[in-house]
C-alpha positions as a Markdown table, in Angstrom:
| # | Residue | x | y | z |
|---|---|---|---|---|
| 1 | Unk | 308.0 | 59.0 | 106.6 |
| 2 | Unk | 308.9 | 59.0 | 110.8 |
| 3 | Unk | 308.5 | 62.1 | 112.6 |
| 4 | Unk | 311.2 | 62.4 | 115.2 |
| 5 | Unk | 310.3 | 65.4 | 117.1 |
| 6 | Unk | 308.4 | 68.6 | 117.1 |
| 7 | Unk | 308.9 | 72.0 | 118.1 |
| 8 | Unk | 307.2 | 75.1 | 117.6 |
| 9 | Unk | 307.5 | 79.2 | 118.3 |
| 10 | Unk | 306.6 | 82.3 | 117.1 |
| 11 | Unk | 303.9 | 80.1 | 114.9 |
| 12 | Unk | 305.7 | 78.1 | 113.0 |
| 13 | Unk | 306.2 | 74.5 | 113.7 |
| 14 | Unk | 309.1 | 72.7 | 113.1 |
| 15 | Unk | 309.5 | 68.7 | 113.0 |
| 16 | Unk | 312.4 | 66.5 | 111.5 |
| 17 | Unk | 311.5 | 63.3 | 109.7 |
| 18 | Unk | 313.6 | 60.2 | 108.2 |
| 19 | Unk | 312.7 | 58.8 | 104.9 |
| 20 | Unk | 314.6 | 55.6 | 105.6 |
| 21 | Unk | 318.2 | 57.2 | 105.3 |
| 22 | Unk | 317.5 | 60.5 | 104.5 |
| 23 | Unk | 317.0 | 63.2 | 107.5 |
| 24 | Unk | 314.7 | 65.9 | 106.8 |
| 25 | Unk | 312.7 | 68.9 | 108.8 |
| 26 | Unk | 309.5 | 70.1 | 108.0 |
| 27 | Unk | 307.9 | 73.7 | 108.7 |
| 28 | Unk | 304.3 | 74.3 | 108.9 |
| 29 | Unk | 301.8 | 76.4 | 110.1 |
| 30 | Unk | 301.0 | 76.0 | 113.8 |
| 31 | Unk | 297.9 | 74.0 | 113.6 |
| 32 | Unk | 298.1 | 73.9 | 109.8 |
| 33 | Unk | 295.1 | 71.6 | 108.7 |
| 34 | Unk | 294.4 | 70.8 | 105.0 |
| 35 | Unk | 295.7 | 71.3 | 101.4 |
| 36 | Unk | 299.1 | 74.4 | 100.0 |
| 37 | Unk | 302.0 | 74.6 | 99.1 |
| 38 | Unk | 304.8 | 72.9 | 99.5 |
| 39 | Unk | 308.5 | 74.6 | 98.9 |
| 40 | Unk | 311.6 | 72.3 | 98.4 |
| 41 | Unk | 314.7 | 74.4 | 99.2 |
| 42 | Unk | 318.2 | 72.5 | 98.5 |
| 43 | Unk | 321.4 | 73.8 | 100.7 |
| 44 | Unk | 324.8 | 74.8 | 99.9 |
| 45 | Unk | 328.1 | 72.9 | 100.0 |
| 46 | Unk | 329.6 | 71.8 | 103.7 |
| 47 | Unk | 325.5 | 73.3 | 105.2 |
| 48 | Unk | 323.0 | 71.5 | 106.2 |
| 49 | Unk | 318.8 | 71.5 | 106.4 |
| 50 | Unk | 319.3 | 73.0 | 109.2 |
| 51 | Unk | 321.8 | 75.4 | 107.9 |
| 52 | Unk | 320.6 | 79.7 | 108.8 |
| 53 | Unk | 319.5 | 81.1 | 105.3 |
| 54 | Unk | 317.8 | 77.7 | 104.7 |
| 55 | Unk | 316.0 | 78.4 | 108.8 |
| 56 | Unk | 315.3 | 82.1 | 108.1 |
| 57 | Unk | 313.9 | 81.6 | 104.7 |
| 58 | Unk | 311.7 | 78.7 | 105.9 |
| 59 | Unk | 310.0 | 80.9 | 108.3 |
| 60 | Unk | 309.2 | 83.1 | 106.3 |
| 61 | Unk | 307.9 | 81.5 | 103.2 |
| 62 | Unk | 305.8 | 79.5 | 106.3 |
| 63 | Unk | 304.5 | 82.6 | 108.4 |
| 64 | Unk | 304.2 | 85.0 | 105.5 |
| 65 | Unk | 302.3 | 82.6 | 102.7 |
| 66 | Unk | 301.3 | 79.6 | 104.5 |
| 67 | Unk | 303.1 | 77.9 | 103.2 |
| 68 | Unk | 305.1 | 73.9 | 104.4 |
| 69 | Unk | 309.2 | 73.8 | 103.5 |
| 70 | Unk | 311.1 | 70.7 | 103.6 |
| 71 | Unk | 314.4 | 70.2 | 103.2 |
| 72 | Unk | 316.5 | 67.6 | 103.4 |
| 73 | Unk | 320.3 | 66.8 | 104.4 |
| 74 | Unk | 322.4 | 65.5 | 101.1 |
| 75 | Unk | 324.7 | 63.2 | 101.0 |
| 76 | Unk | 327.2 | 63.5 | 103.2 |
| 77 | Unk | 326.5 | 66.4 | 104.6 |
| 78 | Unk | 324.0 | 67.4 | 107.8 |
| 79 | Unk | 323.2 | 64.1 | 109.6 |
| 80 | Unk | 323.5 | 61.6 | 106.7 |
| 81 | Unk | 327.4 | 59.6 | 106.9 |
| 82 | Unk | 330.2 | 60.4 | 105.2 |
| 83 | Unk | 330.0 | 59.2 | 101.5 |
| 84 | Unk | 333.7 | 57.5 | 101.3 |
| 85 | Unk | 333.6 | 58.1 | 97.3 |
| 86 | Unk | 332.3 | 61.9 | 97.4 |
| 87 | Unk | 334.7 | 62.4 | 100.2 |
| 88 | Unk | 337.5 | 61.0 | 98.2 |
| 89 | Unk | 336.2 | 63.3 | 95.4 |
| 90 | Unk | 336.4 | 66.0 | 96.9 |
| 91 | Unk | 339.9 | 65.7 | 98.0 |
| 92 | Unk | 341.3 | 64.5 | 94.4 |
| 93 | Unk | 339.4 | 68.1 | 93.4 |
| 94 | Unk | 341.3 | 69.9 | 96.0 |
| 95 | Unk | 344.8 | 68.8 | 95.1 |
| 96 | Unk | 343.9 | 69.4 | 91.7 |
| 97 | Unk | 342.9 | 73.6 | 92.6 |
| 98 | Unk | 346.1 | 73.6 | 94.4 |
| 99 | Unk | 347.5 | 72.3 | 91.2 |
| 100 | Unk | 346.2 | 75.1 | 89.5 |
| 101 | Unk | 343.6 | 73.5 | 87.7 |
| 102 | Unk | 340.2 | 75.6 | 87.2 |
| 103 | Unk | 337.6 | 74.9 | 90.8 |
| 104 | Unk | 334.5 | 75.7 | 88.0 |
| 105 | Unk | 334.8 | 72.7 | 85.7 |
| 106 | Unk | 335.4 | 70.5 | 88.9 |
| 107 | Unk | 332.4 | 71.7 | 90.8 |
| 108 | Unk | 330.2 | 70.8 | 88.1 |
| 109 | Unk | 331.5 | 67.3 | 87.4 |
| 110 | Unk | 331.5 | 66.7 | 91.3 |
| 111 | Unk | 327.5 | 68.0 | 91.3 |
| 112 | Unk | 326.5 | 66.4 | 88.4 |
| 113 | Unk | 327.7 | 63.3 | 90.1 |
| 114 | Unk | 325.5 | 63.9 | 93.5 |
| 115 | Unk | 322.2 | 64.8 | 91.2 |
| 116 | Unk | 322.1 | 61.1 | 90.0 |
| 117 | Unk | 321.3 | 60.1 | 93.7 |
| 118 | Unk | 319.9 | 63.5 | 94.6 |
| 119 | Unk | 317.4 | 64.0 | 92.1 |
| 120 | Unk | 315.0 | 60.2 | 93.3 |
| 121 | Unk | 315.8 | 61.0 | 97.1 |
| 122 | Unk | 314.2 | 64.6 | 96.5 |
| 123 | Unk | 311.2 | 63.0 | 94.3 |
| 124 | Unk | 310.9 | 60.1 | 97.1 |
| 125 | Unk | 310.7 | 63.1 | 99.7 |
| 126 | Unk | 308.3 | 64.7 | 97.9 |
| 127 | Unk | 306.0 | 62.0 | 97.5 |
| 128 | Unk | 306.1 | 61.4 | 101.4 |
| 129 | Unk | 305.2 | 64.7 | 102.4 |
| 130 | Unk | 302.4 | 65.0 | 100.1 |
| 131 | Unk | 301.1 | 62.3 | 101.5 |
| 132 | Unk | 301.0 | 64.2 | 105.3 |
| 133 | Unk | 296.8 | 65.9 | 105.9 |
| 134 | Unk | 298.0 | 69.6 | 106.4 |
| 135 | Unk | 300.8 | 69.6 | 103.3 |
| 136 | Unk | 298.6 | 67.4 | 100.7 |
| 137 | Unk | 299.2 | 67.1 | 97.4 |
| 138 | Unk | 299.6 | 71.8 | 96.5 |
| 139 | Unk | 301.2 | 73.2 | 93.9 |
| 140 | Unk | 305.8 | 73.0 | 94.7 |
| 141 | Unk | 307.7 | 75.1 | 94.2 |
| 142 | Unk | 311.4 | 75.3 | 95.1 |
| 143 | Unk | 314.3 | 77.0 | 95.9 |
| 144 | Unk | 317.6 | 76.4 | 95.8 |
| 145 | Unk | 321.6 | 78.6 | 95.4 |
| 146 | Unk | 325.1 | 77.2 | 95.0 |
| 147 | Unk | 325.0 | 73.6 | 95.5 |
| 148 | Unk | 320.8 | 73.9 | 95.9 |
| 149 | Unk | 321.2 | 74.7 | 92.3 |
| 150 | Unk | 323.9 | 72.2 | 90.7 |
| 151 | Unk | 321.4 | 69.8 | 92.3 |
| 152 | Unk | 318.1 | 71.8 | 91.8 |
| 153 | Unk | 318.7 | 72.5 | 87.7 |
| 154 | Unk | 318.3 | 68.4 | 87.1 |
| 155 | Unk | 315.9 | 67.8 | 90.3 |
| 156 | Unk | 313.1 | 70.4 | 88.9 |
| 157 | Unk | 313.7 | 69.2 | 85.0 |
| 158 | Unk | 312.3 | 65.8 | 86.0 |
| 159 | Unk | 310.2 | 66.4 | 88.6 |
| 160 | Unk | 306.6 | 68.1 | 87.2 |
| 161 | Unk | 305.1 | 68.7 | 90.2 |
| 162 | Unk | 307.0 | 71.5 | 90.9 |
| 163 | Unk | 305.8 | 74.7 | 89.2 |
| 164 | Unk | 307.8 | 77.7 | 90.0 |
| 165 | Unk | 312.1 | 77.8 | 91.3 |
| 166 | Unk | 314.0 | 80.5 | 92.7 |
| 167 | Unk | 318.3 | 79.0 | 91.3 |
| 168 | Unk | 321.1 | 80.8 | 91.4 |
| 169 | Unk | 325.0 | 80.8 | 92.3 |
| 170 | Unk | 325.2 | 77.8 | 89.7 |
| 171 | Unk | 326.7 | 77.6 | 86.4 |
| 172 | Unk | 326.4 | 75.7 | 82.8 |
| 173 | Unk | 328.9 | 73.8 | 82.9 |
| 174 | Unk | 326.9 | 71.6 | 85.5 |
| 175 | Unk | 323.5 | 71.6 | 84.8 |
| 176 | Unk | 322.9 | 73.6 | 81.1 |
| 177 | Unk | 321.8 | 70.2 | 79.5 |
| 178 | Unk | 319.3 | 69.8 | 81.9 |
| 179 | Unk | 318.3 | 73.2 | 82.1 |
| 180 | Unk | 316.9 | 74.1 | 78.6 |
| 181 | Unk | 314.5 | 71.0 | 80.3 |
| 182 | Unk | 312.7 | 73.9 | 82.4 |
| 183 | Unk | 310.0 | 75.7 | 81.3 |
| 184 | Unk | 308.4 | 77.2 | 84.8 |
| 185 | Unk | 308.8 | 80.4 | 85.9 |
| 186 | Unk | 312.3 | 80.9 | 87.5 |
| 187 | Unk | 314.4 | 83.7 | 89.0 |
| 188 | Unk | 317.8 | 83.6 | 89.1 |
| 189 | Unk | 320.5 | 84.9 | 91.0 |
| 190 | Unk | 323.8 | 85.7 | 90.9 |
| 191 | Unk | 326.1 | 87.3 | 92.2 |
| 192 | Unk | 328.6 | 89.6 | 89.6 |
| 193 | Unk | 331.7 | 89.1 | 91.4 |
| 194 | Unk | 331.2 | 85.3 | 92.4 |
| 195 | Unk | 334.7 | 84.1 | 92.8 |
| 196 | Unk | 333.3 | 80.7 | 92.5 |
| 197 | Unk | 331.4 | 80.2 | 89.3 |
| 198 | Unk | 332.4 | 82.1 | 87.2 |
| 199 | Unk | 329.7 | 85.4 | 85.8 |
| 200 | Unk | 329.6 | 84.1 | 82.3 |
| 201 | Unk | 328.9 | 80.3 | 83.8 |
| 202 | Unk | 325.5 | 81.5 | 85.6 |
| 203 | Unk | 324.7 | 83.4 | 83.1 |
| 204 | Unk | 325.2 | 80.9 | 79.9 |
| 205 | Unk | 322.7 | 78.7 | 82.5 |
| 206 | Unk | 320.4 | 81.4 | 82.7 |
| 207 | Unk | 319.7 | 81.6 | 79.1 |
| 208 | Unk | 320.2 | 78.3 | 79.0 |
| 209 | Unk | 316.3 | 78.0 | 80.7 |
| 210 | Unk | 313.8 | 77.5 | 78.0 |
| 211 | Unk | 311.3 | 79.2 | 80.5 |
| 212 | Unk | 309.4 | 82.0 | 79.3 |
| 213 | Unk | 309.2 | 83.8 | 82.2 |
| 214 | Unk | 312.8 | 84.0 | 83.8 |
| 215 | Unk | 314.1 | 87.1 | 85.2 |
| 216 | Unk | 317.7 | 87.5 | 86.0 |
| 217 | Unk | 318.5 | 89.2 | 89.5 |
| 218 | Unk | 322.3 | 90.5 | 89.4 |
| 219 | Unk | 324.1 | 90.9 | 92.5 |
| 220 | Unk | 327.6 | 92.8 | 93.4 |
| 221 | Unk | 329.4 | 90.7 | 95.8 |
| 222 | Unk | 330.9 | 87.8 | 96.1 |
| 223 | Unk | 329.1 | 84.0 | 96.3 |
| 224 | Unk | 328.0 | 83.9 | 99.4 |
| 225 | Unk | 326.7 | 87.3 | 99.6 |
| 226 | Unk | 323.2 | 87.3 | 98.5 |
| 227 | Unk | 321.6 | 90.4 | 99.5 |
| 228 | Unk | 319.1 | 90.1 | 102.6 |
| 229 | Unk | 316.4 | 92.0 | 100.5 |
| 230 | Unk | 316.2 | 89.2 | 97.5 |
| 231 | Unk | 314.0 | 87.4 | 99.5 |
| 232 | Unk | 311.4 | 89.5 | 99.9 |
| 233 | Unk | 311.9 | 88.9 | 96.7 |
| 234 | Unk | 311.0 | 85.8 | 96.4 |
| 235 | Unk | 308.3 | 85.3 | 98.9 |
| 236 | Unk | 306.6 | 87.6 | 96.4 |
| 237 | Unk | 307.5 | 85.5 | 93.4 |
| 238 | Unk | 306.3 | 82.2 | 95.1 |
| 239 | Unk | 303.1 | 83.9 | 96.5 |
| 240 | Unk | 302.7 | 84.6 | 93.1 |
| 241 | Unk | 303.3 | 81.4 | 91.3 |
| 242 | Unk | 301.7 | 78.4 | 94.2 |
| 243 | Unk | 299.0 | 80.6 | 95.5 |
| 244 | Unk | 299.2 | 82.7 | 98.5 |
| 245 | Unk | 297.5 | 81.0 | 101.9 |
| 246 | Unk | 298.6 | 83.4 | 104.3 |
| 247 | Unk | 299.1 | 87.1 | 104.7 |
| 248 | Unk | 301.7 | 88.3 | 102.7 |
| 249 | Unk | 303.2 | 91.5 | 103.9 |
| 250 | Unk | 305.3 | 93.4 | 101.0 |
| 251 | Unk | 306.2 | 96.4 | 103.0 |
| 252 | Unk | 309.4 | 94.7 | 103.9 |
| 253 | Unk | 311.9 | 95.8 | 100.8 |
| 254 | Unk | 311.5 | 96.2 | 97.5 |
């Protein structure tokens, strides 16, 4: 893994890196030393490793919990080159939707295809980051909604280092089989008026999770309208399951 830049602000250090052809970013407390929990974040479709919602969450995980956080660009996103195969499938899917086909099954099939590439990539990223002295081989968490859920469910199912996950805005058509292999604690977000993922599919994915501890957080609103206060719950969830390395403030939201 090769670090290419480093900046710091408000006690949070941000480093861009490349692992082979995979571009990523690592956030850590400024001046961090020793082992700490690491959260891998999966961005949404059409976004990238430094999308605003990723950065906001990452900085709070670092500043309030003392965690390390990493995100990478998935194929065809961010600083990665356009993938001809994925681009062709996306274009074909758009045409099929315009011709009257349902969107959800097409999204599910596309995400299942991309996951075959991203799962081993993310495992390699974890291997490399845990070699960094100020991250180390501590407990690992995962956060991802929308595309980050569709790719994250098979990743979490296959990666034993992940101890807790926040998932959501995804459906059972893409990953119910993988969800049945997940037994770690999960916090699951559902947007009740989601126009991209049918509510029944989201609830079916939650039901498919084999976790003894899983919590459904359902809120009104469309696909991209997850309430900001859910981040406060996410902070408490990860602090509870990964350990608290910083000073977690609990007075913001409920």
